Wavefront OBJ file of the C-alpha trace (Angstrom):
o trace
v 0.845 -16.843 96.673
v -1.689 -16.647 100.079
v -2.886 -19.977 100.793
v -6.106 -18.512 102.686
v -7.076 -15.709 99.528
v -6.523 -18.009 96.797
v -9.813 -18.651 94.814
v -10.638 -22.339 93.396
v -10.366 -20.552 89.379
v -6.589 -19.643 90.884
v -6.138 -23.020 92.269
v -7.095 -24.994 89.165
v -4.849 -22.865 87.220
v -1.758 -24.178 88.778
v -0.181 -27.410 87.099
v 0.712 -30.215 88.899
v 4.019 -30.198 90.144
v 6.556 -32.962 89.230
v 8.278 -35.011 91.378
v 12.561 -34.394 90.524
v 14.295 -37.977 89.924
v 17.445 -38.837 89.079
v 18.766 -38.646 85.363
v 17.925 -42.588 83.900
v 21.188 -42.916 82.606
v 22.809 -42.005 85.939
v 19.674 -43.994 88.426
v 20.226 -47.201 86.163
v 23.630 -47.316 87.416
v 23.223 -47.155 90.911
v 21.050 -48.323 93.561
v 20.093 -44.900 95.072
v 17.014 -43.283 95.147
v 15.271 -42.926 92.117
v 12.580 -39.834 93.087
v 14.009 -37.047 94.767
v 11.038 -35.544 96.924
v 9.504 -32.763 96.782
v 11.787 -29.131 97.932
v 9.095 -27.208 100.464
v 8.293 -24.890 97.824
v 7.225 -27.754 95.246
v 4.765 -29.064 97.984
v 3.460 -25.755 99.089
v 2.772 -25.184 95.513
v 1.286 -28.612 95.004
v -0.853 -28.094 98.118
v -2.393 -25.105 96.808
v -3.755 -26.999 94.004
v -6.289 -28.852 96.799
v -9.589 -26.758 96.716
v -10.133 -28.192 99.738
v -13.846 -30.058 98.788
v -16.515 -29.756 101.731
v -17.000 -33.692 100.824
v -13.660 -34.977 100.314
v -14.210 -38.352 99.035
v -10.464 -38.683 98.376
v -10.198 -39.775 102.305
v -13.010 -42.764 101.149
v -10.608 -43.840 98.577
v -7.986 -44.230 101.175
v -7.773 -47.829 102.989
v -6.481 -46.266 106.085
v -8.894 -42.676 106.209
v -6.115 -40.171 106.440
v -7.471 -37.160 106.997
v -6.208 -35.972 103.462
v -7.678 -32.125 103.533
v -6.693 -31.499 106.776
v -2.781 -32.450 105.984
v -2.693 -30.830 102.557
v -4.162 -27.879 104.249
v -1.700 -27.673 106.690
v 1.317 -27.820 104.091
v -0.079 -25.176 102.311
v -0.230 -23.256 105.432
v 3.728 -24.434 105.588
v 2.844 -26.371 108.968
v 5.201 -29.126 107.610
v 5.216 -30.859 111.528
v 1.509 -30.403 111.648
v 0.854 -32.030 108.577
v 3.100 -35.038 109.265
v 1.515 -35.631 112.663
v -1.670 -35.276 111.167
v -1.012 -38.219 109.004
v 0.607 -40.579 111.298
v -2.525 -40.270 113.481
v -4.272 -42.798 110.764
v -0.900 -43.828 109.152
v 2.000 -45.449 110.571
v 3.734 -45.320 107.633
v 3.464 -42.486 106.056
v 7.257 -42.087 104.314
v 6.495 -45.712 103.047
v 3.540 -45.444 101.715
v 4.272 -42.003 100.210
v 6.493 -43.960 98.213
v 4.940 -47.379 96.984
v 1.286 -46.966 97.382
v -0.702 -46.875 93.910
v -2.370 -43.301 94.994
v -3.370 -43.119 91.252
v -5.953 -46.171 92.404
v -6.902 -45.022 95.254
v -7.022 -41.191 97.136
v -6.188 -39.454 93.724
v -8.302 -41.712 91.883
v -11.189 -40.173 93.518
v -9.974 -36.529 93.719
v -12.438 -33.993 92.660
v -10.371 -31.909 90.713
v -8.546 -34.786 88.821
v -11.762 -35.460 86.564
v -11.160 -32.227 84.462
v -7.369 -31.701 85.554
v -4.191 -33.613 87.008
v -5.768 -34.661 90.743
v -3.726 -33.597 93.556
v -0.190 -35.530 94.423
v -1.564 -36.616 97.497
v 1.510 -39.600 97.327
v 4.063 -36.796 97.028
v 2.616 -34.831 99.428
v 2.423 -37.739 102.320
v 5.933 -38.562 101.288
v 7.108 -35.078 101.447
v 6.023 -34.369 105.250
v 6.997 -37.336 106.522
v 10.333 -36.779 105.463
v 10.416 -33.440 106.742
v 9.146 -34.701 110.132
v 12.626 -37.737 109.949
v 14.902 -34.530 108.801
v 13.665 -31.569 110.813
v 12.045 -32.424 113.900
v 11.833 -35.028 116.778
v 8.669 -37.199 115.368
v 6.111 -36.908 117.996
v 4.730 -40.254 119.815
v 1.161 -40.831 120.050
v -0.351 -40.937 123.563
v -0.455 -44.438 125.167
v -3.248 -45.243 127.238
v -2.522 -47.064 130.593
v -1.803 -50.762 130.827
v -4.839 -52.706 130.255
v -2.865 -56.430 130.978
v -3.933 -58.010 127.721
v -1.182 -59.192 125.519
v -1.380 -59.673 121.948
v 0.722 -61.502 119.435
v 1.366 -60.005 116.204
v 3.120 -62.315 113.538
v 4.819 -60.620 110.757
v 6.574 -57.188 110.795
v 5.135 -56.551 107.735
v 2.739 -53.347 106.610
v -0.228 -55.309 108.554
v 1.265 -56.962 111.397
v 3.020 -53.093 111.588
v -0.235 -51.154 111.329
v -1.938 -53.696 114.123
v 0.659 -53.557 116.386
v 0.584 -49.358 116.176
v -3.315 -49.293 116.972
v -2.809 -51.952 119.554
v -0.250 -50.539 121.779
v -1.652 -47.446 121.478
v -4.851 -48.785 123.478
v -2.464 -50.160 126.294
v -2.253 -53.601 125.179
v 1.206 -55.239 125.513
v 2.162 -55.814 121.673
v 4.591 -58.673 120.947
v 5.671 -58.937 117.010
v 7.112 -62.286 115.794
v 9.470 -61.919 112.381
v 10.688 -64.862 110.648
v 13.612 -63.338 109.095
v 16.558 -61.391 110.946
v 15.642 -57.853 109.296
v 12.223 -56.380 110.590
v 9.809 -54.992 107.959
v 8.829 -57.771 106.089
v 7.943 -57.619 102.190
v 8.771 -53.342 102.669
v 12.314 -55.267 103.192
v 13.430 -58.259 101.093
v 10.865 -57.355 98.463
v 11.046 -53.707 97.391
v 14.357 -52.606 95.794
v 16.318 -49.606 97.950
v 16.191 -47.485 94.625
v 12.442 -47.228 95.134
v 12.030 -47.700 98.878
v 15.442 -46.733 101.008
v 15.368 -49.364 104.021
v 16.417 -46.657 106.466
v 13.133 -45.329 106.170
v 11.452 -48.758 106.913
v 13.601 -48.974 110.438
v 12.884 -45.286 111.208
v 9.402 -46.254 111.125
v 10.077 -49.259 113.169
v 11.874 -47.591 115.543
v 8.910 -45.361 116.429
v 6.884 -48.356 116.975
v 9.593 -49.544 119.185
v 9.782 -46.021 121.330
v 5.994 -46.563 122.022
v 6.764 -49.989 123.530
v 6.080 -52.530 120.542
v 8.283 -55.446 121.470
v 9.864 -57.218 118.674
v 11.445 -60.835 118.263
v 13.386 -61.920 114.963
v 14.115 -65.118 113.848
v 11.187 -66.727 114.951
v 9.301 -68.895 112.619
v 5.695 -69.494 113.701
v 4.727 -72.851 112.979
v 8.326 -74.250 113.679
v 10.067 -72.224 116.528
v 6.386 -72.068 117.963
v 2.693 -72.654 117.162
v -0.203 -70.499 116.713
v -1.869 -73.063 119.876
v 1.237 -72.519 121.863
v 1.216 -68.606 121.774
v -2.057 -68.578 123.380
v -2.075 -72.005 125.494
v 1.440 -71.485 126.559
v 2.843 -67.999 126.283
v -0.482 -66.411 127.296
v -1.475 -64.174 124.633
v -4.794 -63.207 124.918
v -5.039 -62.765 120.742
v -3.084 -63.587 118.068
v -2.967 -61.470 114.532
v -1.441 -62.987 111.376
v 0.109 -61.019 108.936
v 2.619 -63.146 107.380
v 1.923 -62.058 103.924
v 2.335 -64.147 100.415
v 5.331 -65.594 100.069
v 5.239 -68.722 98.117
v 6.828 -68.143 94.772
v 4.257 -69.201 91.635
v 6.136 -70.774 88.516
v 4.716 -71.596 85.315
v 4.852 -75.073 85.331
v 7.157 -75.208 81.825
v 9.434 -77.627 80.853
v 13.381 -76.154 82.110
v 12.486 -74.091 85.389
v 14.660 -76.231 87.203
v 17.579 -75.407 84.856
v 20.580 -72.794 86.553
v 19.801 -69.784 86.105
v 16.249 -69.562 86.588
v 15.370 -67.757 89.585
v 11.797 -66.980 91.062
v 11.722 -63.257 91.853
v 11.433 -63.337 95.911
v 14.660 -65.480 95.900
v 16.581 -62.504 93.601
v 15.274 -59.815 95.090
v 15.565 -61.022 98.542
v 19.252 -61.725 97.973
v 19.613 -58.409 96.755
v 17.168 -56.312 98.694
v 17.797 -57.850 102.244
v 21.158 -59.537 101.672
v 22.610 -56.915 99.377
v 23.934 -59.341 97.421
v 24.714 -56.413 94.721
v 27.764 -55.630 97.398
v 28.853 -59.043 97.458
v 32.094 -60.114 98.228
v 33.249 -56.874 99.341
v 30.231 -55.910 101.699
v 27.957 -59.004 101.565
v 28.341 -62.747 102.117
v 25.545 -63.373 99.906
v 26.139 -64.369 96.038
v 23.775 -63.331 93.149
v 23.594 -64.262 89.337
v 26.416 -62.250 87.575
v 24.550 -60.036 85.295
v 27.223 -57.925 83.690
v 27.138 -58.028 79.965
v 23.860 -60.794 80.555
v 20.660 -61.064 79.022
v 18.219 -61.218 81.737
v 14.484 -61.797 81.168
v 11.942 -61.401 83.809
v 8.397 -62.913 83.183
v 5.304 -61.144 84.660
v 3.597 -57.358 84.515
v 3.156 -56.031 88.119
v 5.221 -54.145 90.529
v 7.763 -56.967 91.671
v 8.621 -58.026 87.741
v 9.293 -54.584 87.295
v 11.498 -54.110 90.415
v 13.205 -57.380 89.242
v 14.123 -56.011 85.732
v 15.311 -52.812 87.013
v 17.292 -54.430 89.489
v 18.785 -56.877 86.878
v 19.670 -53.329 84.991
v 21.393 -52.072 88.025
v 23.645 -55.414 88.456
v 24.903 -54.882 84.497
v 22.814 -56.649 82.278
v 23.164 -55.843 78.894
v 19.865 -56.748 78.015
v 17.002 -56.228 80.420
v 13.514 -57.778 78.926
v 10.058 -57.748 80.455
v 7.893 -60.693 78.893
v 4.490 -60.541 79.581
v 1.824 -62.070 77.283
v -0.500 -59.193 77.089
v -0.219 -55.611 76.021
v 1.057 -52.998 78.542
v -2.283 -51.584 79.217
v -3.113 -54.997 80.773
v -0.056 -54.403 82.932
v -0.840 -54.578 86.614
v 2.670 -52.462 87.196
v 1.955 -48.654 88.563
v 2.070 -46.401 85.714
v 4.971 -44.699 87.481
v 7.290 -48.125 87.207
v 6.473 -48.881 84.070
v 7.905 -45.205 83.161
v 10.652 -45.381 85.214
v 11.977 -48.861 83.189
v 11.466 -47.394 80.430
v 13.344 -44.503 81.044
v 16.220 -46.838 82.110
v 16.510 -48.964 78.824
v 14.602 -51.950 80.224
v 13.412 -53.826 76.683
v 9.570 -55.204 76.847
v 8.645 -58.019 74.909
v 4.650 -57.988 75.281
v 2.333 -60.245 73.445
v 4.797 -63.009 74.230
v 4.632 -66.326 76.142
v 7.173 -68.374 76.792
v 7.159 -72.192 76.327
v 10.243 -73.959 77.573
v 13.455 -72.509 78.905
v 16.186 -74.052 76.938
v 19.760 -75.211 78.425
v 22.853 -76.739 77.583
v 24.865 -79.783 78.543
v 25.636 -78.471 82.105
v 22.005 -77.826 82.607
v 22.933 -73.651 82.396
v 19.845 -71.628 80.590
v 20.559 -70.683 77.130
v 17.474 -69.337 76.046
v 13.545 -69.247 76.253
v 11.235 -70.489 73.565
v 8.497 -67.873 73.278
v 5.433 -67.765 71.160
v 3.726 -64.853 70.096
v 0.258 -63.827 71.614
v -2.966 -61.404 70.549
v -5.707 -60.789 72.597
v -9.301 -62.214 72.369
v -12.427 -61.983 74.381
v -11.967 -60.433 78.532
v -11.782 -63.329 80.682
v -12.682 -63.597 84.464
v -9.949 -60.810 85.845
v -11.772 -58.654 83.174
v -8.339 -58.306 81.055
v -8.410 -59.602 77.201
v -7.109 -63.356 77.405
v -4.279 -63.981 75.282
v -4.352 -66.425 72.233
v -1.678 -68.105 70.738
v -0.448 -66.901 67.258
v -0.272 -70.080 65.410
v 3.356 -70.875 63.792
v 4.896 -67.837 65.461
v 7.840 -69.885 67.568
v 10.928 -68.149 68.798
v 13.813 -68.159 70.608
v 15.137 -65.694 73.153
v 18.894 -66.332 73.989
v 19.050 -65.677 77.780
v 21.747 -65.940 80.774
v 19.215 -65.404 83.523
v 15.306 -65.976 83.793
v 13.368 -64.468 87.092
v 9.900 -65.526 87.271
v 7.409 -63.176 88.152
v 3.511 -64.390 88.184
v 2.601 -64.162 92.073
v 3.000 -65.707 94.722
v 1.179 -68.403 97.162
v 0.079 -68.255 100.829
v 2.878 -69.200 103.840
v 1.775 -73.097 104.216
v 3.262 -72.992 107.716
v 0.044 -72.077 109.646
v -1.684 -74.092 107.248
v 0.268 -77.204 108.298
v 0.065 -76.481 112.061
v -3.022 -74.724 112.895
v -5.488 -76.941 110.906
v -8.687 -75.454 112.688
v -8.131 -72.191 110.917
v -10.203 -71.863 107.472
v -8.298 -71.534 104.479
v -9.662 -70.954 100.943
v -9.038 -73.296 97.602
v -5.717 -70.879 97.077
v -4.419 -71.458 100.873
v -5.578 -68.073 101.963
v -6.932 -67.407 104.951
v -10.768 -66.902 105.124
v -11.934 -63.976 107.817
v -14.928 -62.183 108.375
v -13.986 -58.826 106.696
v -15.394 -56.664 109.051
v -13.047 -58.196 111.872
v -10.743 -59.688 110.233
v -11.475 -62.517 112.613
v -10.356 -66.309 111.838
v -12.292 -69.335 112.668
v -10.388 -69.952 115.447
v -11.312 -68.246 118.752
v -9.199 -65.131 119.484
v -7.310 -65.457 116.126
v -7.045 -62.700 113.512
v -5.509 -62.315 110.021
v -4.866 -59.510 107.215
v -2.749 -58.729 104.314
v -1.850 -60.799 101.478
v -2.382 -63.981 103.440
v -6.250 -63.440 103.470
v -5.995 -60.993 100.128
v -3.224 -62.632 97.873
v -0.722 -60.149 96.960
v -1.950 -56.941 97.368
v -0.851 -53.616 97.931
v 0.838 -52.008 101.196
v -1.817 -50.053 101.977
v -4.421 -52.666 101.623
v -2.537 -54.620 104.041
v -2.321 -52.230 106.322
v -6.073 -51.318 106.840
v -6.432 -54.551 107.325
v -4.135 -54.693 110.341
v -6.168 -51.786 111.666
v -9.947 -53.480 111.189
v -8.260 -56.521 113.186
v -7.104 -54.158 116.001
v -9.804 -52.677 116.370
v -11.804 -55.878 116.633
v -9.533 -57.243 119.027
v -9.247 -54.352 121.319
v -13.212 -54.949 121.370
v -13.254 -58.603 122.035
v -10.287 -58.197 124.640
v -11.881 -55.243 126.455
v -15.732 -56.594 125.866
v -16.509 -53.174 125.097
v -17.889 -52.130 121.445
v -15.157 -49.952 119.771
v -15.378 -46.130 119.967
v -14.354 -45.666 115.991
v -13.349 -42.172 116.585
v -10.538 -42.926 119.037
v -8.748 -44.981 115.763
l 1 2 3 4 5 6 7 8 9 10 11 12 13 14 15 16 17 18 19 20 21 22 23 24 25 26 27 28 29 30 31 32 33 34 35 36 37 38 39 40 41 42 43 44 45 46 47 48 49 50 51 52 53 54 55 56 57 58 59 60 61 62 63 64 65 66 67 68 69 70 71 72 73 74 75 76 77 78 79 80 81 82 83 84 85 86 87 88 89 90 91 92 93 94 95 96 97 98 99 100 101 102 103 104 105 106 107 108 109 110 111 112 113 114 115 116 117 118 119 120 121 122 123 124 125 126 127 128 129 130 131 132 133 134 135 136 137 138 139 140 141 142 143 144 145 146 147 148 149 150 151 152 153 154 155 156 157 158 159 160 161 162 163 164 165 166 167 168 169 170 171 172 173 174 175 176 177 178 179 180 181 182 183 184 185 186 187 188 189 190 191 192 193 194 195 196 197 198 199 200 201 202 203 204 205 206 207 208 209 210 211 212 213 214 215 216 217 218 219 220 221 222 223 224 225 226 227 228 229 230 231 232 233 234 235 236 237 238 239 240 241 242 243 244 245 246 247 248 249 250 251 252 253 254 255 256 257 258 259 260 261 262 263 264 265 266 267 268 269 270 271 272 273 274 275 276 277 278 279 280 281 282 283 284 285 286 287 288 289 290 291 292 293 294 295 296 297 298 299 300 301 302 303 304 305 306 307 308 309 310 311 312 313 314 315 316 317 318 319 320 321 322 323 324 325 326 327 328 329 330 331 332 333 334 335 336 337 338 339 340 341 342 343 344 345 346 347 348 349 350 351 352 353 354 355 356 357 358 359 360 361 362 363 364 365 366 367 368 369 370 371 372 373 374 375 376 377 378 379 380 381 382 383 384 385 386 387 388 389 390 391 392 393 394 395 396 397 398 399 400 401 402 403 404 405 406 407 408 409 410 411 412 413 414 415 416 417 418 419 420 421 422 423 424 425 426 427 428 429 430 431 432 433 434 435 436 437 438 439 440 441 442 443 444 445 446 447 448 449 450 451 452 453 454 455 456 457 458 459 460 461 462 463 464 465 466 467 468 469 470 471 472 473 474 475 476 477 478 479 480 481 482 483
């Protein structure tokens, strides 16, 4: 079908192209990527569904404002490299965002044809063009402006930090990224499983930033190895961006959480994703709980909970449960992740709330006492409040429990830089228009500001901060058309 002569009626008659995926019975036993990606034919067919609106509101639904209409038209025309480069004008991590961003709640939610038909699969197309560039052509590095003589420290190599570093290096500033762990990528490396985001993709995206001139230092814990004040006063940095995320796990505060076999999702996923504990002892020095033939429950209903329970299944759990106190309709996890989990045999125990973890005389977990719930009136989050059903307590036998109910902020910044104002939740308070903190020349963005959120929202914050930093350092108003 000719992209130039197709009518809107013909476009709307094309069904949304499904993403090919591994068979659930096969993928639940391996850590290879679940989704297999579009073929060129599928990508072009999906791109033809876009009616090229005069006012593409999908762009407004994207936190980094990718020129969605333009890149999709390039896909329809068969110019896949051109499409990838168009995306990368605004998004430094397209292969990542195409895989893990909740497009259904952002750009695709705003898609005009989505009002009567399935929206254009913008995320799948973004992933396709990024993969095509990586596999078929040398990535085209953007132009770098003349050196400004200014130096910026970026703390954290997650999505917010990488996005900020990208925009600042393009403007000619020297950028040094400090990462606390031994691997770069932040939550993309330790939080998201290999089967959802292959780590080689993250490394490739970061390699592009290195080629642009961004400097990276690992094993630097800001707040311990060096403080923010020392970076400014002794190391000579003109500005600092804090993008350290929210990696302090929350627990439920119920009896028995100190039993052997009760873990935070952060620890469980970091051991498996970053340290490859699934390959212990042959290829990894880091062990993980032996899930083979065991009963494993993950408490929570977000994407991290889905990542953890699907990981447990791949590690051999006989029963891998999601225990959630509300119904599926209230789950914050992506619909795709819930769907994939069900396909892989994950058992959902909904409207159930844990009361106490039970153990043996050796302090090993043996089960959890739960109570059934029913939904009452909506709470502050807009979701219906779960209410206990009197007399419905029961015991679920367990060998391992993973707590995935959210995370708090990194405490080191607050402890070592008390003049940075924080909220009651210990998130950093910023001017949302500039991401400036209460401390001169210090900016922040991502989960350390919002609490746990999405990759693309963190990237948007990094870009906003980069604009403001550049403006401050150069003493001029930012020309936003240059970003």
